[in-house]
VOGU-3710 file (C-alpha; in Angstrom, 3 decimals, decimal comma):
1> mpeyvlvnrr> 0,000/0,000/0,000  1,405/3,453/-0,857  2,867/5,672/1,847  1,925/9,298/2,404  3,182/12,154/4,512  0,853/14,563/6,325  2,102/17,806/7,856  0,688/21,164/8,796  2,242/24,243/7,243  4,307/26,528/9,475
11> agkftpaeks> 6,042/28,850/7,027  4,426/32,286/7,071  2,677/31,572/10,388  4,053/34,160/12,800  1,494/34,265/15,623  0,582/31,565/18,137  -2,997/31,655/16,866  -1,896/30,992/13,268  0,401/28,158/14,312  -2,213/26,576/16,551
21> asraaaatal> -4,848/26,724/13,817  -2,430/25,149/11,352  -1,697/22,343/13,787  -5,418/21,703/14,179  -5,692/21,395/10,393  -3,383/18,369/10,495  -5,684/16,580/12,939  -8,697/17,346/10,749  -6,936/16,068/7,646  -5,847/12,833/9,324
31> arvgaktiva> -9,388/12,129/10,436  -10,701/12,561/6,887  -8,078/10,686/4,907  -8,863/7,214/6,204  -5,338/6,015/6,949  -5,072/2,224/6,971  -1,796/2,110/8,913  -0,053/4,852/10,871  3,647/4,127/10,371  4,705/7,008/12,619
41> dhdpsdalar> 3,015/10,034/14,143  5,227/12,809/15,501  2,631/14,684/17,527  4,582/17,071/19,824  3,092/18,209/23,123  3,951/21,759/22,063  0,749/22,862/20,322  2,703/25,309/18,144  5,103/22,693/16,772  4,658/20,832/13,501
51> rvvlfqadaa> 2,870/17,501/13,385  4,372/14,987/10,961  2,545/11,756/10,127  3,779/8,929/7,893  0,924/6,617/6,970  -0,351/4,093/4,480  -3,662/4,575/2,729  -5,620/3,686/-0,352  -4,577/5,991/-3,186  -8,142/6,451/-4,399
61> qvsavaatlp> -9,288/7,433/-0,904  -6,496/9,999/-0,549  -7,290/11,443/-3,957  -10,987/11,652/-3,170  -10,527/13,710/-0,001  -7,615/15,859/-1,225  -9,852/18,693/-2,396  -11,647/18,837/0,961  -8,536/19,220/3,099  -7,885/22,406/5,088
71> pdaviepavr> -5,413/24,703/3,264  -2,845/24,436/6,062  -2,651/20,647/5,756  -0,352/18,992/3,225  -0,775/15,365/2,217  1,552/14,022/-0,446  3,163/10,732/-1,471  6,261/9,806/0,522  9,453/10,699/-1,351  12,773/9,063/-0,509
81> rtlhrrkppg> 15,989/11,050/-0,850  19,273/9,239/-1,408  22,977/9,735/-0,982  24,324/11,402/-4,069  26,085/8,792/-6,158  29,836/9,050/-6,240  30,299/7,330/-9,571  31,076/9,335/-12,736  28,094/9,394/-15,123  29,691/6,960/-17,578
91> frrtapmpaa> 30,070/4,292/-14,887  26,443/4,180/-13,771  24,670/2,340/-16,549  25,895/-1,048/-15,509  24,330/-4,453/-14,955  25,494/-7,292/-12,731  27,862/-9,712/-14,399  26,257/-13,090/-15,135  27,697/-16,320/-13,824  30,519/-17,580/-16,002
101> akggstytvk> 29,399/-20,231/-18,456  31,467/-23,287/-19,268  34,680/-22,200/-20,922  35,029/-18,967/-18,963  38,324/-17,921/-17,433  39,502/-16,726/-14,051  40,827/-13,185/-13,876  42,968/-12,216/-10,895  44,559/-9,051/-9,561  46,550/-8,380/-6,438
111> vagggkplaq> 45,992/-5,166/-4,502  48,759/-3,619/-2,435  49,405/-0,426/-0,549  52,655/0,768/0,954  54,333/-2,405/-0,278  51,930/-4,663/1,640  48,873/-6,640/0,489  45,552/-4,943/1,211  43,385/-7,679/2,659  39,599/-7,672/3,013
121> ievmfyvtdp> 38,933/-4,665/0,780  36,348/-4,485/-1,978  37,387/-4,566/-5,608  34,942/-3,520/-8,326  35,451/-5,165/-11,717  34,003/-3,406/-14,772  33,580/-5,860/-17,639  32,213/-5,282/-21,155  29,934/-7,968/-22,549  29,689/-8,961/-26,240
131> gnqlrtavvt> 27,088/-6,211/-26,727  29,501/-3,613/-25,289  27,387/-3,130/-22,166  29,310/-2,424/-18,991  28,776/-5,012/-16,273  30,119/-5,134/-12,733  31,145/-7,593/-10,075  32,369/-6,892/-6,539  34,925/-9,179/-4,896  36,685/-8,928/-1,530
141> tddegraavr> 40,429/-9,496/-1,436  41,853/-12,412/0,530  44,594/-12,161/3,148  47,197/-11,913/0,371  45,376/-9,038/-1,305  44,154/-11,192/-4,208  40,765/-10,770/-5,873  39,547/-13,209/-8,509  36,473/-13,169/-10,713  35,151/-15,573/-13,344
151> ippgftvalv> 34,881/-13,996/-16,807  32,331/-15,510/-19,229  33,370/-16,193/-22,835  33,292/-13,056/-24,985  33,560/-10,707/-21,986  36,523/-8,358/-21,476  37,802/-6,662/-18,332  37,741/-2,892/-18,902  38,512/-1,415/-15,491  39,429/-2,562/-12,018
161> epipyarfwi> 38,627/-0,365/-9,012  40,182/-1,310/-5,654  38,288/0,455/-2,852  40,347/0,723/0,358  38,286/1,927/3,308  40,919/4,392/4,521  44,615/5,363/4,358  44,876/4,728/0,597  43,203/6,283/-2,442  40,554/4,416/-4,398
171> mlseapptgs> 42,251/3,441/-7,659  40,945/2,918/-11,201  43,144/0,760/-13,412  42,356/0,447/-17,130  42,372/-3,126/-18,456  45,231/-4,478/-16,356  46,418/-7,942/-17,484  45,339/-10,832/-15,304  47,848/-11,428/-12,525  48,682/-7,720/-12,260
181> tidcvaiaka> 49,366/-5,938/-9,001  47,578/-2,648/-8,438  49,423/-0,386/-6,020  47,144/1,987/-4,140  48,556/5,442/-3,478  48,794/6,374/0,197  46,704/9,319/1,390  49,168/12,027/2,363  49,143/13,639/5,772  47,542/17,057/6,019
191> asggagwwha> 49,725/20,125/5,658  50,487/22,419/8,593  47,374/23,233/10,597  45,439/20,344/9,041  45,122/21,904/5,587  44,276/20,332/2,242  44,107/22,035/-1,140  40,460/22,875/-0,448  41,494/25,089/2,476  43,954/26,994/0,317
201> vtgidahdas> 41,630/27,735/-2,603  38,846/28,951/-0,287  41,137/31,244/1,693  40,884/29,349/4,977  43,697/29,891/7,490  44,083/26,366/8,846  46,147/27,616/11,787  43,193/29,554/13,244  41,432/26,943/15,371  38,711/29,415/16,381
211> rgsgikvgvi> 37,243/29,858/12,909  33,477/29,434/13,002  33,300/30,347/16,686  29,847/31,425/17,807  28,071/29,802/14,854  25,835/26,739/15,164  25,932/24,262/12,284  23,738/21,201/11,832  24,525/18,274/9,529  21,810/15,911/8,275
221> dtgcgphpnl> 23,373/12,715/6,946  24,154/9,032/7,641  25,309/9,671/11,203  28,556/10,785/12,802  31,493/8,883/14,251  33,012/7,446/16,150  36,146/9,450/15,346  38,499/11,040/17,885  38,437/14,417/16,154  34,639/14,642/16,186
231> qhvtpvgafv> 33,988/14,028/19,872  32,737/17,603/20,240  29,823/16,992/17,849  26,435/17,015/19,575  24,315/14,030/18,435  20,663/15,002/18,196  19,187/11,623/17,283  18,112/9,483/14,365  15,114/10,385/12,220  14,036/7,262/10,327
241> dgkilapset> 10,704/5,944/9,071  8,960/8,982/10,541  10,218/8,177/14,049  12,611/10,177/16,215  15,179/8,053/18,028  17,465/8,993/20,899  20,789/10,855/20,464  22,554/7,565/21,244  21,328/6,352/17,827  23,258/9,020/15,882
251> advaehgtht> 26,400/6,929/15,155  27,263/6,586/11,464  25,652/3,694/9,586  27,957/4,261/6,604  30,911/6,665/6,414  29,388/9,523/4,458  28,067/11,504/7,444  31,335/11,303/9,362  33,130/12,570/6,256  30,786/15,540/5,780
261> sglvgarpgk> 30,814/16,391/9,496  34,600/16,327/9,469  34,694/18,706/6,525  32,609/21,188/8,482  34,286/20,994/11,865  36,888/18,291/12,570  39,399/19,353/15,219  42,879/17,877/14,547  44,327/15,954/17,451  47,869/15,741/16,113
271> ggdyagmapg> 50,026/16,782/13,212  48,902/15,340/9,892  45,212/15,187/10,855  42,878/17,005/8,486  40,960/19,970/9,877  37,412/20,991/9,176  36,712/24,352/7,608  35,184/25,741/10,829  36,458/23,697/13,799  35,405/26,428/16,214
281> celfharvfk> 31,711/26,166/15,343  29,178/24,387/17,531  28,397/21,284/15,495  25,284/19,065/15,607  24,430/15,908/13,684  21,090/14,301/12,809  21,075/10,840/11,244  18,349/10,246/8,645  19,672/7,160/6,830  19,238/3,534/7,844
291> gegpddgptq> 22,224/2,461/5,732  23,583/2,800/2,186  21,023/0,582/0,476  18,693/1,865/-2,250  15,724/1,928/0,149  17,603/3,195/3,197  17,188/6,902/2,499  14,947/9,318/4,378  11,449/10,324/3,405  10,537/13,986/3,545
301> adlinaidtl> 8,985/13,186/6,949  12,446/12,328/8,297  14,066/15,404/6,782  11,302/17,648/8,107  11,689/16,278/11,632  15,471/16,676/11,456  15,275/20,224/10,079  12,708/21,251/12,696  14,847/19,780/15,482  18,103/21,416/14,376
311> srqygcdlin> 16,517/24,782/13,605  13,838/25,068/16,265  15,325/23,146/19,188  19,050/23,761/18,696  18,956/27,140/16,938  21,321/26,227/14,104  22,412/29,071/11,841  23,298/26,706/8,985  22,216/23,175/8,092  24,140/21,052/5,603
321> mslgggppsq> 22,303/18,403/3,570  24,486/16,303/1,254  21,635/14,263/-0,200  18,855/14,552/-2,718  17,082/13,247/-5,774  13,458/12,718/-6,656  10,556/15,122/-7,056  9,871/18,262/-5,028  7,824/18,132/-1,836  5,553/20,926/-0,596
331> aeedairdaa> 5,934/19,672/2,963  9,722/19,565/2,780  9,943/23,033/1,239  7,640/24,412/3,933  10,010/23,099/6,614  13,010/24,673/4,856  11,174/27,995/4,473  10,016/27,827/8,083  13,632/27,269/9,163  14,713/30,258/7,090
341> ergtlcicsa> 12,154/32,370/8,945  13,909/31,297/12,172  17,318/32,368/10,854  18,484/28,988/9,511  19,952/28,738/6,002  20,084/25,268/4,420  23,176/24,505/2,320  22,680/21,591/-0,097  24,697/19,525/-2,536  23,619/20,199/-6,119
351> gnedgpidfp> 23,754/16,517/-7,087  26,090/14,165/-8,940  24,032/13,402/-12,042  25,664/15,929/-14,419  22,233/17,482/-14,895  19,756/19,864/-13,239  20,093/20,595/-9,528  18,471/17,976/-7,318  15,877/18,633/-4,635  16,160/19,785/-1,901
361> gaypecaavs> 18,974/21,947/-3,305  16,702/23,156/-6,100  14,315/24,916/-3,706  14,830/28,702/-3,873  15,153/28,819/-0,076  18,275/26,610/-0,216  21,829/27,422/-1,305  22,942/24,727/-3,761  26,648/24,024/-4,250  28,415/22,539/-7,281
371> aigrlgeapv> 31,708/20,631/-7,061  35,058/21,693/-8,484  38,425/19,971/-8,689  41,955/21,166/-9,336  44,353/19,590/-11,809  47,197/17,751/-10,140  45,517/17,225/-6,784  44,222/13,705/-7,456  47,136/11,311/-8,096  47,330/9,692/-11,518
381> gtfsasnrpq> 45,488/6,385/-11,596  43,083/7,232/-8,763  39,333/7,160/-9,085  39,248/10,869/-8,246  41,419/11,644/-11,283  38,683/10,188/-13,500  36,291/12,977/-12,498  37,895/15,500/-14,844  35,354/16,762/-17,413  35,554/16,421/-21,186
391> esdkfgtgnl> 33,848/19,725/-22,076  36,084/22,762/-22,504  33,583/25,139/-20,868  33,965/23,233/-17,598  37,601/24,322/-17,194  38,244/27,600/-15,388  41,169/29,598/-14,104  43,887/28,375/-11,762  43,633/24,776/-13,058  40,156/24,548/-11,522
401> flaafscfgp> 37,349/22,654/-13,235  33,728/21,667/-12,715  33,656/17,995/-11,746  32,380/15,722/-14,489  29,579/14,479/-12,236  28,416/17,827/-10,816  24,872/19,041/-11,292  24,413/22,696/-12,131  21,844/25,272/-13,169  20,778/28,927/-13,081
411> tlacaapgvg> 19,799/28,840/-9,382  23,183/27,544/-8,198  24,487/29,542/-5,220  28,200/28,824/-5,454  30,927/26,292/-6,154  33,297/24,584/-3,710  35,955/21,850/-3,839  34,513/18,363/-4,289  37,126/16,154/-6,009  39,729/14,186/-4,070
421> ivstvpdrng> 38,641/15,542/-0,683  40,107/13,856/2,417  38,153/13,791/5,662  37,268/11,712/8,699  35,601/8,283/8,512  34,440/6,092/11,424  36,730/3,852/13,445  36,684/0,317/12,070  38,167/-3,084/12,926  40,043/-1,740/15,914
431> etdlymemdg> 41,619/1,094/13,913  40,999/4,706/14,814  41,774/8,208/13,521  40,942/7,152/9,952  40,757/9,308/6,822  39,399/8,622/3,358  39,091/10,602/0,155  35,683/11,085/-1,450  34,323/12,897/-4,472  30,970/14,605/-4,894
441> tsmaspiacg> 28,879/17,661/-4,403  28,344/15,904/-1,055  31,846/17,133/-0,175  31,483/20,556/-1,795  28,387/21,394/0,256  29,900/20,953/3,755  33,074/22,724/2,626  30,968/25,703/1,509  28,959/25,436/4,730  32,130/25,488/6,846
451> vlatilsqda> 33,606/28,416/4,919  30,355/30,337/5,338  30,344/29,549/9,079  33,837/31,079/9,252  32,635/34,164/7,379  29,579/34,559/9,623  31,644/34,190/12,786  33,695/37,225/11,739  30,691/39,447/10,979  29,467/41,326/14,057
461> tykalprdas> 26,383/42,632/12,249  25,248/39,118/11,399  25,812/37,810/14,913  23,767/40,652/16,401  20,703/39,945/14,244  17,641/38,245/15,749  16,887/34,664/14,774  14,445/35,481/12,033  14,418/35,911/8,261  16,774/38,901/8,452
471> rtqkarllla> 19,511/36,623/9,778  19,033/34,153/6,920  19,009/36,949/4,337  22,251/38,343/5,758  23,881/34,899/5,594  22,810/34,516/1,966  24,146/38,005/1,153  27,484/37,283/2,823  27,749/34,029/0,884  27,170/35,860/-2,405
481> nhcesiglpq> 29,611/38,624/-1,515  32,345/36,140/-0,637  32,370/34,320/-3,955  34,985/34,790/-6,656  34,486/33,771/-10,281  36,869/31,101/-11,518  35,991/31,734/-15,145  33,190/29,189/-15,493  29,712/29,936/-16,856  27,315/31,136/-14,168
491> rhegrgliht> 25,260/27,939/-14,437  28,374/25,978/-13,400  29,736/28,143/-10,582  26,790/30,260/-9,387  28,282/33,384/-7,854  31,668/31,694/-8,019  34,004/29,818/-5,684  33,217/30,623/-2,060  36,222/32,348/-0,456  36,820/34,053/2,858
//
């Protein structure tokens, strides 16, 4: 049975009477719609807060009563947002490789790093079939770093992608002969102060540990930690399937959220650790994913509850959302607009589909960020190096370019680094203080968010403003005024590269 989300509107409701009446409209709508199953009902004791209901109902029944609903009630089909894919566009149209028929061969590679075998890491094999379709198979290396896959007759290995979890770059080797060894390049230590190239091009002084001080930043993602340099992050809970779980449930269920949180505000514990853009900010994290699976993403109900919590309960100035995809949602946009009226600006990744900006970044109330790279920063042979574009109009000044995967469009706010970006990932298998490189507008968005937090922390006028729409407007103005063109078309860079 289809799922629906019911909320009451809050944006534009500035008096207790208006908010109370809107809340009552949700109760009226729920009584009329004939829900078969209530999956979750967030019904706060605060009569002025938003009610969010995830329910199952007959589509015909919902359609029949839609025209009779109070104007302050929104009922719409549940929409699931996803993590933005990290694969270049040309690598996405793949199918699983079939089982090898009689006469197939065994293809083997050995994966090493730092002169030692890399055991128990995933290796992605890209194989072309007789019809020239790209197919994939994933194999885990053994204790000697070997990965073997059966190749059916007429199939050819095109690419091999070893995927170390941390410490080494993800590699992409073109048609290596069977029996080859693929050496993974070690991830270099951070420069003085915890800097990477993304700090330098955005004007961040990595030695100033106070940057972002006085600014509250929320991150909505897959969870955060554990990581020793993110112990200062305040977990606010998990928002899944319309339910709100305790702060103890905020730990990362993947590695994406720890990476994005680290880009905003990681605090280096020792030399060589990578620093966030605004380690002095007060950082909060809300988990909205159940995992990395195709159906593990949040509905708009989860995002609404997370946005309301971070904006209304914790008073965040900025919220980063490195996620998206799917159609627009009136309910979701109302929550984002409502947050803006409380002084909260949402920063969003534009998307990794090399097309129009994804929702929620496409809402006019959000600031969408595209991803750029810089020639020479991703080592030759790494997966990150493959994200260089083919089109000449995607190359700008200073060896900067729009990433091949980045979404773009006329409403783009700005650009930020998003290729070959190193940040924190959760402790695993007894190892701690881990770092991994990732690519995506998912990285560009928290970098822009952290840079903006640094800018806001240095602006006395902004910090003196009340927590209302004037504060959000000032943040948006400061973002625009701190962008520098890198010679790309406006649809690719927005106002330009964000810079302090």
